C-alpha positions as CSV (number, residue, x, y, z in Angstrom):
1,M,196.6,150.3,-69.9
2,Q,192.9,151.8,-69.3
3,A,191.9,152.9,-66.0
4,D,188.9,151.1,-64.7
5,A,187.1,154.6,-63.2
6,P,186.4,157.6,-64.8
7,R,189.1,159.6,-64.4
8,A,189.3,163.3,-62.1
9,C,189.7,166.5,-63.5
10,R,192.5,169.2,-62.4
11,F,191.7,172.9,-62.4
12,G,194.2,175.6,-60.9
13,R,195.2,173.5,-57.8
14,R,192.2,171.7,-57.1
15,W,190.7,167.8,-58.3
16,Y,187.5,167.3,-59.3
17,L,185.6,164.5,-59.9
18,N,184.3,162.9,-62.9
19,N,180.3,164.5,-63.5
20,E,181.4,167.2,-60.8
21,S,180.6,170.9,-61.7
22,W,182.1,174.4,-60.2
23,H,182.1,177.8,-60.5
24,P,185.9,178.4,-61.3
25,S,187.7,180.7,-59.1
26,V,190.2,183.0,-60.9
27,P,192.9,185.4,-58.8
28,P,192.8,188.0,-58.2
29,F,189.0,188.1,-59.1
30,G,187.7,185.4,-57.0
31,E,184.7,183.2,-57.7
32,M,183.3,183.3,-61.3
33,K,179.7,182.8,-60.7
34,C,178.8,183.8,-64.6
35,I,181.5,180.4,-65.8
36,L,180.5,176.9,-65.1
37,C,183.1,174.5,-65.7
38,W,182.4,171.0,-65.6
39,C,184.4,167.4,-65.3
40,V,183.9,164.9,-68.4
41,S,186.4,162.0,-68.5
42,G,189.5,163.6,-67.6
43,E,188.5,166.9,-69.5
44,T,187.6,170.0,-68.1
45,H,185.1,172.2,-70.0
46,C,184.0,175.0,-69.3
47,Q,180.8,178.1,-70.5
48,R,179.8,181.5,-69.8
49,Q,176.2,181.4,-69.1
50,E,174.4,182.3,-71.8
51,C,172.0,185.7,-71.6
52,P,168.9,186.5,-73.7
53,P,169.3,189.8,-75.5
54,S,168.3,192.8,-73.9
55,A,165.1,195.1,-74.8
56,C,165.4,198.0,-73.4
57,A,168.4,200.8,-73.4
58,S,169.0,200.7,-69.9
59,P,169.2,196.7,-68.3
60,T,170.0,195.9,-64.4
61,A,171.5,192.8,-62.9
62,R,168.9,192.1,-60.1
63,D,168.1,188.8,-59.6
64,N,170.7,187.2,-61.6
65,P,174.2,189.0,-61.4
66,C,174.9,187.4,-64.7
67,C,172.5,188.8,-67.0
68,A,170.7,191.7,-66.9
69,K,167.3,192.8,-66.9
70,C,164.9,195.6,-68.0
71,R,163.3,197.8,-65.1
């Protein structure tokens, strides 16, 4: 038996619709803003934001807390 509509995804205690994206919340750390998850036909996919390599010795997180930048 095949469903007519795309399936939703369950992540933790929440349900997400097909093609919906979110930042996962992981207790006790809270929302993981550097990770993006999305629902594809009932399967959850997650990926950490990729950052370019830093060209300096002491990078800092300024505009984007997920990726460090040179001063």
